C-alpha positions in Angstrom: -3.2 2.7 -16.2 -5.7 5.5 -16.8 -5.9 8.2 -14.1 -8.1 11.1 -13.0 -5.8 13.3 -11.0 -2.1 14.3 -11.3 -0.5 15.1 -7.9 2.1 17.8 -8.1 4.3 18.3 -5.0 7.8 19.1 -3.8 9.9 16.0 -2.8 10.3 17.6 0.6 6.5 17.3 1.1 6.3 13.6 0.1 4.7 12.3 3.3 1.7 14.6 2.9 1.6 14.0 -0.9 1.5 10.2 -0.2 -1.3 10.7 2.3 -3.3 12.8 -0.2 -2.8 10.2 -2.9 -3.9 7.4 -0.5 -7.1 9.3 0.6 -8.1 10.1 -3.0 -7.6 6.5 -4.2 -9.5 5.2 -1.2 -12.4 7.3 -2.6 -12.1 5.8 -6.0 -10.2 8.7 -7.6 -7.3 7.3 -9.6 -4.1 9.3 -9.1 -0.8 9.6 -10.9 2.1 10.5 -8.6 5.9 10.5 -9.1 8.0 8.5 -8.7 5.5 5.7 -8.0 4.0 5.7 -11.5 7.1 6.3 -13.6 8.1 3.0 -15.3 11.7 1.8 -15.2 13.8 3.1 -18.1 11.2 5.7 -19.2 12.3 9.3 -19.5 11.2 11.2 -16.4 10.2 14.4 -18.1 8.2 12.6 -20.8 6.4 10.6 -18.2 5.4 13.9 -16.4 4.1 15.5 -19.6 2.1 12.4 -20.6 0.6 12.1 -17.1 -0.5 15.7 -17.0 -2.0 15.4 -20.5 -3.9 12.3 -19.4 -5.3 13.9 -16.2 -8.7 15.5 -15.7 -7.5 17.6 -12.7 -4.3 18.6 -11.0 -3.9 18.7 -7.2 -1.0 21.0 -6.1 0.3 20.3 -2.6 1.4 23.9 -2.0 4.0 24.9 0.6 7.1 27.0 0.9 9.0 24.2 -0.8 6.6 24.0 -3.7 6.6 27.8 -4.0 10.3 27.7 -4.7 10.2 24.7 -7.1 10.8 25.4 -10.8 9.5 21.9 -11.6 6.2 22.6 -10.0 5.9 25.9 -11.9 6.4 24.0 -15.1 3.8 21.4 -14.2 1.2 24.0 -13.2 1.8 26.0 -16.4 1.4 22.8 -18.5 -1.9 22.0 -16.8 -3.2 25.6 -17.4 -2.2 25.3 -21.1 -4.1 22.1 -21.4 -7.2 23.6 -19.7 -6.9 21.2 -16.7 -8.5 22.4 -13.4 -6.0 23.1 -10.7 -6.9 22.5 -7.0 -4.2 23.9 -4.7 -4.0 22.3 -1.3 -2.2 24.9 0.8 -0.5 23.0 3.7 1.5 26.1 4.9 0.3 29.7 5.4 2.5 31.1 2.6 1.5 33.2 -0.4 2.4 32.1 -3.9 5.2 33.9 -5.8 4.1 36.1 -8.7 5.0 33.3 -11.2 2.4 31.1 -9.6 -0.1 33.6 -8.3 -1.9 34.0 -11.7 -2.3 30.3 -12.2 -3.6 29.3 -8.8 -5.9 32.3 -8.0 -8.9 30.1 -8.2 -12.2 29.4 -6.3 -11.0 25.9 -5.6 -8.1 27.1 -3.3 -8.1 24.9 -0.2 -6.4 25.9 3.0 -5.3 22.8 4.9 -2.7 24.1 7.4 -5.0 24.0 10.3 -5.5 20.5 11.9 -6.9 18.0 11.5 -5.5 17.2 8.0 -7.9 14.3 7.6 -10.8 16.8 7.5 -9.2 18.7 4.7 -8.3 15.6 2.7 -11.9 14.4 2.9 -13.1 17.8 1.6 -10.5 17.7 -1.2 -11.9 14.3 -2.2 -15.5 15.7 -2.2 -14.4 18.7 -4.4 -12.6 16.4 -6.9 -15.6 14.0 -7.1 -17.9 16.9 -8.0 -15.4 18.3 -10.6 -14.9 14.9 -12.3 -18.6 14.4 -12.4 -19.3 17.9 -13.7 -21.2 18.9 -10.7 -21.2 22.2 -8.7 -18.4 22.2 -6.1 -19.6 21.8 -2.5 -19.4 24.8 -0.2 -16.1 25.3 1.7 -15.7 23.7 5.1 -17.1 25.7 8.0 -14.6 26.6 10.7 -14.3 24.0 13.4 -16.5 24.6 16.5 -14.9 26.5 19.4 -13.8 24.5 22.4 -16.5 23.8 25.0 -14.6 23.6 28.2 -16.7 26.0 30.3 -19.2 24.9 32.8 -19.4 22.0 35.2 -20.1 19.4 32.5 -17.1 20.6 30.5 -14.9 20.5 33.6 -16.1 17.0 34.4 -15.4 15.8 30.9 -12.0 17.4 30.9 -11.2 15.6 34.2 -12.3 12.3 32.7 -10.2 13.1 29.6 -7.1 13.7 31.7 -7.6 10.4 33.5 -8.1 8.6 30.2 -5.1 10.3 28.7 -3.0 9.3 31.6 -4.1 5.7 31.2 -3.4 5.7 27.5 0.1 7.3 28.1 0.8 4.7 30.7 -0.3 1.8 28.4 1.6 3.2 25.5 4.8 3.6 27.6 4.7 0.0 28.7 3.7 -1.5 25.3 6.6 -1.8 22.9 6.2 -0.2 19.4 5.2 -2.4 16.5 7.9 -4.7 15.3 8.7 -6.6 12.1 9.2 -10.0 13.4 6.7 -12.5 12.0 5.3 -13.4 8.6 3.8 -10.7 6.3 1.7 -11.1 3.2 1.9 -8.4 0.5 -1.3 -6.5 -0.4 0.5 -4.2 -2.9 3.8 -4.7 -4.7 5.9 -2.6 -7.0 8.5 -4.4 -9.1 10.7 -1.3 -9.2 11.6 -2.0 -5.6 13.5 -5.0 -6.9 15.5 -3.2 -9.6 18.8 -4.5 -8.3 17.6 -8.1 -8.3 16.1 -7.7 -11.7 19.3 -6.4 -13.3 19.7 -9.5 -15.4 16.1 -10.4 -16.2 15.3 -6.7 -16.8 17.8 -6.7 -19.7 15.9 -9.4 -21.4 12.2 -9.0 -20.6 10.5 -5.7 -21.7 10.1 -3.5 -18.5 6.4 -2.8 -19.3 5.6 -6.5 -19.4 7.7 -7.3 -16.3 5.9 -4.6 -14.3 2.5 -6.1 -15.2 3.3 -9.4 -13.5 2.9 -7.8 -10.0 -0.3 -6.1 -10.8 -2.5 -9.1 -11.4 -5.0 -10.9 -9.0 -2.6 -13.9 -8.6 0.3 -11.9 -7.4 1.8 -13.3 -4.2 4.4 -11.9 -1.8 5.4 -13.4 1.5 8.0 -11.8 3.8 9.2 -13.6 6.9 11.5 -11.9 9.4 12.9 -13.5 12.6 13.8 -11.5 15.7 17.5 -11.4 14.6 16.6 -9.7 11.3 17.1 -12.7 9.0 14.4 -12.5 6.3 13.1 -14.7 3.6 11.3 -13.0 0.7 9.2 -14.8 -1.9 7.4 -12.9 -4.7 5.6 -14.3 -7.8 3.2 -13.0 -10.4 1.9 -13.5 -13.9 0.9 -11.3 -16.8 -1.1 -12.6 -19.7 -3.0 -11.3 -22.7 -3.0 -11.3 -26.5 0.0 -11.1 -28.9 -0.2 -10.3 -32.6 2.5 -10.3 -35.3 3.0 -7.7 -38.1 3.4 -8.8 -40.8 1.6 -12.0 -40.2 4.1 -14.1 -42.1 7.7 -14.5 -40.8 10.2 -12.0 -42.4 13.7 -10.8 -41.4 12.1 -8.5 -38.8 8.6 -8.8 -37.4 6.8 -6.6 -34.9 5.1 -8.3 -31.9 2.4 -6.3 -30.1 1.4 -7.5 -26.6 -1.9 -6.3 -25.0 -2.1 -7.2 -21.3 -5.3 -8.5 -19.8 -4.1 -7.2 -16.4 -3.4 -3.5 -17.3 -5.0 -3.4 -20.8 -1.9 -1.5 -22.0 -0.1 -2.4 -25.2 3.6 -2.7 -25.9 5.3 -3.5 -29.3 8.8 -4.9 -29.9 10.7 -6.1 -32.9 11.4 -9.8 -33.1 14.0 -12.0 -34.7 14.2 -15.8 -34.7 17.6 -17.5 -34.7 18.6 -21.1 -35.0 21.4 -22.0 -32.5 24.4 -23.3 -34.3 27.1 -25.7 -32.9 29.8 -23.0 -32.5 27.6 -21.1 -30.0 26.4 -18.4 -32.4 23.1 -17.9 -34.1 21.8 -18.1 -37.7 18.7 -16.0 -38.6 15.8 -18.2 -39.5 14.7 -18.1 -43.2 11.3 -19.6 -44.0 12.3 -20.1 -47.7 15.5 -22.0 -47.0 15.4 -23.5 -43.5 13.3 -26.4 -42.3 10.7 -25.4 -39.7 11.4 -25.9 -35.9 10.9 -29.5 -34.9 10.5 -29.2 -31.1 14.0 -30.5 -30.5 16.4 -27.9 -32.2 17.2 -25.0 -29.9 16.3 -21.5 -31.1 16.7 -18.0 -29.7 14.0 -15.3 -29.9 15.4 -11.8 -29.8 13.0 -9.0 -28.7 14.1 -5.4 -29.2 12.3 -2.0 -28.7 13.3 1.1 -30.5 16.6 1.8 -28.8 18.2 -1.5 -27.7 18.2 -5.3 -28.0 16.8 -6.7 -24.8 16.7 -10.5 -25.7 17.3 -13.2 -26.2 14.9 -15.9 -25.0 15.8 -19.6 -25.6 13.4 -22.3 -26.5 12.6 -25.3 -28.8 9.5 -24.3 -30.8 7.6 -27.0 -32.7 6.1 -25.7 -35.9 2.5 -27.1 -36.4 1.4 -24.9 -39.2 1.3 -25.2 -43.0 3.3 -22.9 -45.4 1.2 -21.2 -48.0 1.7 -21.6 -51.8 4.6 -19.2 -51.7 6.3 -21.0 -48.9 5.5 -18.3 -46.3 5.0 -19.4 -42.7 2.9 -17.6 -40.0 5.1 -15.9 -37.4 3.0 -17.1 -34.5 3.1 -20.7 -35.8 6.9 -20.5 -35.8 7.5 -19.0 -32.4 4.7 -20.7 -30.4 6.1 -22.5 -27.4 7.8 -21.9 -24.0 10.7 -19.4 -23.9 13.1 -18.7 -21.1 15.3 -15.6 -20.8 18.7 -16.8 -21.8 20.3 -15.8 -18.5 18.1 -18.3 -16.7 18.9 -21.3 -18.8 21.2 -22.8 -16.2 20.5 -23.7 -12.5 21.0 -20.8 -10.1 24.3 -20.8 -8.2 22.4 -20.1 -4.9 19.0 -21.8 -4.7 18.0 -19.4 -1.8 18.5 -16.3 -4.0 17.0 -16.5 -7.5 15.0 -14.5 -10.0 13.3 -16.4 -12.8 10.8 -15.9 -15.6 9.3 -17.5 -18.6 7.3 -16.4 -21.7 4.8 -18.8 -23.3 3.3 -17.9 -26.8 0.5 -19.8 -28.5 -0.4 -20.1 -32.2 -3.8 -18.6 -31.3 -2.2 -15.3 -30.2 -2.1 -15.6 -26.4 0.9 -15.0 -24.2 1.7 -15.7 -20.5 4.7 -14.2 -18.7 5.6 -15.5 -15.3 8.0 -14.0 -12.7 9.3 -15.1 -9.4 11.9 -13.9 -6.8 13.3 -15.6 -3.8 15.9 -14.2 -1.5 17.3 -14.6 2.0 19.3 -12.0 3.8 19.3 -9.4 6.6 16.7 -6.7 7.4 16.9 -3.9 9.9 14.3 -1.3 10.9 14.3 1.5 13.5 12.8 5.0 14.0 10.9 4.9 10.7 13.9 3.9 8.5 14.6 0.4 7.1 17.6 -1.2 5.4 18.3 -4.6 3.9 21.2 -6.4 2.5 20.7 -7.5 -1.1 22.2 -10.9 -1.8 23.9 -12.0 -5.0 20.8 -12.8 -7.0 21.5 -14.1 -10.5 24.8 -12.3 -10.8 23.9 -9.1 -8.9 26.8 -7.7 -6.9 27.2 -8.9 -3.4 26.5 -7.0 -0.2 24.6 -4.1 -1.7 22.1 -2.4 0.6 18.7 -1.0 -0.1 16.5 1.1 2.2 13.9 3.8 2.8 11.2 4.6 5.2 8.3 2.7 6.7 4.9 3.7 8.1 2.8 1.4 10.3 -1.0 1.5 10.0 -1.9 -0.1 13.3 0.4 -2.9 14.5 -0.2 -5.4 11.7 0.0 -3.4 8.5 3.1 -1.6 7.2 4.1 0.2 4.0 7.8 0.2 3.0 8.9 3.1 0.8 12.1 3.6 -1.1 13.2 6.1 -3.8 11.2 4.5 -6.6 8.4 2.4 -5.2 6.3 1.2 -2.3 4.9 -2.1 -1.0 2.3 -2.8 1.6 2.4 -5.8 3.9 -0.2 -7.3 6.3 1.0 -9.4 9.2 -0.3 -13.0 9.1 -2.0 -14.4 12.2 
C-alpha cells in the first residue's frame, strides 16, 4: 500500500515509534514502519530500501539508542541521497554523533523530550501535513505556560485538585485493572500474527494474496476468552480482483497476474496445469493432445514465483471454451473453477483447530481468495505481557507458544503486539 512517511527508529524505542505512527495515521498521514509493513518471506533490507524510496518524508525517532544504531545511519543516509525531507523527533536530550549531525542539522528538528508527548506528536503531524502539501512549515511550538499556583485562587484550585486526586486514587485502587474475559471483535488484523498456524497454507498460497484477505471490508475476527483463560478465535477474510494470463493461450508455462481490488497491488506467478493420474502422480496438460477438463476429472494447478513452487491447488475445472483453428485453448477457459490448496483436501483432524482457504477463478478474469482460521486453546495476560498456546492446526507442532505485549485504550479496546504484527480488538457489549 502506498505511504507518505517512513518511520525510522531503534527497536528499543518501539513504544514511542508505535505511538508516533498511530498519531500520524489518525491524521490521515500514511506511514510505513517495520516490522509491521514487511511482508512474510520478503527480504528485510530490500523492503526497507523500497519503503524509503517510496516515501515523501522520513521521521527519525531520535534517542541515545538511535544515535548508536548503524541501521538508522544507513536509513538516514539513503533518505538524504534520495532528496527525502528528514524530520528528527528528539525524544531524549542527546546530541547526534558526527556521522548523523550533518544529515539531521535541519530547521525541522523537533525537541520532544519535555512532556506532554501528545503535544509534540500533534505538532509533528502539523509539520508533515504542511511538508506533504508543499506549504510553509508552521512556527515551532511556544514553551508551555508557567504554573499558576500563586494567589488565593490558585491555592483554592490546588486544594480542590488534591481532593479530586485523592478521590481518583481511591477509586483506581478499588477498581480492578482491565481484564480480557469476554468477547472481542477485531478492528484491525495482521495475518503475520498467525504465521505458525499458516505454516501449511502459506506454502501453497502466495503470501501477498493471503495477506490481502485480512485487509478487506468483510474481514471478521472474534476472540472469546473465559475467566480461566480458555479462548476461542475465529478469523475470516476475502481478497478478490482481476487475473490475466500471459500468454493468453495455454502453454507449458503460463504467467498469471493477480491485481487485488482490496490493496490494488499486483502479483505474478508461473502456472502449470496437471491432470491427476491413477498412480497418484500428475501429467502436464497439453492442449494439443489431451481432452479438455470435463468438470469431473481431478486436476492440480501449480503456482510458483521466481524462487520456489508453492502449489498445488486441486480442482475439477470444466472447460467451456472453444479451441481456435490451431487447437489452442485460452488459459482462463481451462483453469476456471474452484481450487482448494492440496493440504486442505481432507477433513481436518480437529474441527476446533483449522485453517482453510479456496481460490475461485472465472473465464472472465476474476478471482476470489477466501481464508478462515479457527482455534481453541489457552491465553494468559498480566503486567502488559500476553502468551497463548498454539494448538495443532493443520499439522502445526503441538504446544508451541506465542506472545508479546498489550496496551489497553480504555477498558474495552486493546492492541496485541508480537514480533511481526499487531491486532486491535474491541470488547463487545
